C-alpha positions in Angstrom: -33.1 32.6 -27.2 -36.3 31.1 -25.9 -37.1 30.4 -22.3 -36.3 26.7 -22.4 -32.8 27.3 -23.8 -32.2 30.0 -21.3 -33.3 27.7 -18.4 -31.0 24.9 -19.6 -28.0 27.3 -19.9 -28.7 28.7 -16.4 -28.9 25.2 -14.9 -25.5 24.2 -16.4 -24.0 27.5 -15.2 -25.1 26.8 -11.6 -23.9 23.2 -11.7 -20.5 24.4 -13.1 -20.2 27.0 -10.5 -20.9 24.6 -7.7 -18.4 22.1 -9.1 -15.7 24.8 -9.3 -16.4 25.8 -5.7 -16.1 22.2 -4.5 -12.9 21.7 -6.4 -11.3 24.8 -4.8 -12.3 23.6 -1.3 -10.8 20.2 -1.6 -7.9 19.3 0.8 -4.4 20.1 -0.2 -2.4 17.3 -1.9 -0.3 14.9 0.1 3.0 16.1 1.4 6.1 15.5 -0.7 8.7 13.0 0.4 11.0 15.8 1.4 8.3 17.3 3.7 7.7 13.9 5.3 11.3 13.2 6.0 11.9 16.6 7.6 9.6 15.5 10.5 10.4 13.1 13.3 9.2 9.5 12.7 6.8 7.9 15.1 9.1 5.0 15.3 12.1 3.5 13.4 13.6 0.1 13.3 17.2 -1.0 12.3 18.0 -4.3 10.6 14.6 -5.4 9.2 14.1 -9.1 8.5 10.4 -9.8 8.1 8.8 -13.0 6.6 5.1 -13.0 5.9 3.1 -16.2 5.3 -0.1 -16.9 3.3 -3.2 -18.6 4.7 -1.8 -22.1 4.1 1.4 -21.3 6.0 3.6 -21.0 3.0 6.1 -18.1 2.7 4.4 -15.3 0.7 7.3 -12.8 0.7 10.2 -11.7 2.7 11.4 -8.1 3.4 15.0 -7.2 4.3 16.1 -3.6 4.9 18.7 -1.6 6.7 16.1 0.5 8.5 12.4 1.5 8.5 10.9 4.8 9.6 7.1 5.2 10.1 5.3 8.6 10.0 1.8 8.0 11.4 0.3 11.4 10.5 1.2 11.0 6.9 0.5 7.2 6.9 3.9 6.7 5.3 6.6 4.1 5.9 10.1 4.6 4.4 12.6 1.8 4.0 16.4 2.2 3.5 17.9 -0.3 1.0 14.9 -2.6 0.9 15.0 -6.0 -0.7 11.8 -7.9 -1.3 11.6 -11.6 -2.2 8.2 -12.8 -3.5 7.5 -16.6 -3.4 5.1 -17.8 -6.0 3.7 -21.4 -5.8 5.7 -23.9 -7.9 8.3 -21.5 -9.1 11.6 -19.9 -8.1 11.4 -17.0 -5.7 11.1 -13.6 -7.5 13.6 -11.1 -6.1 
């Protein structure tokens, strides 16, 4: 093996080692749904009926749910029995 080949192999080994170290130091994956729901929510709401409008003032969609629980640390919002209705211009609402 000549010097050039040895240098190229050494560079790739160093890059591979650095990549492996960075991958091992990444943050742990997001918590599972079970782990999130075992914690107390930051807030919860019963009987959700929310209507959102587009820029022109037309209804964009409507959300109905029995309850909502928000977990701020996990940036997660959980709905119980949600029902979404999407309104698309010049067509029937999509439920």
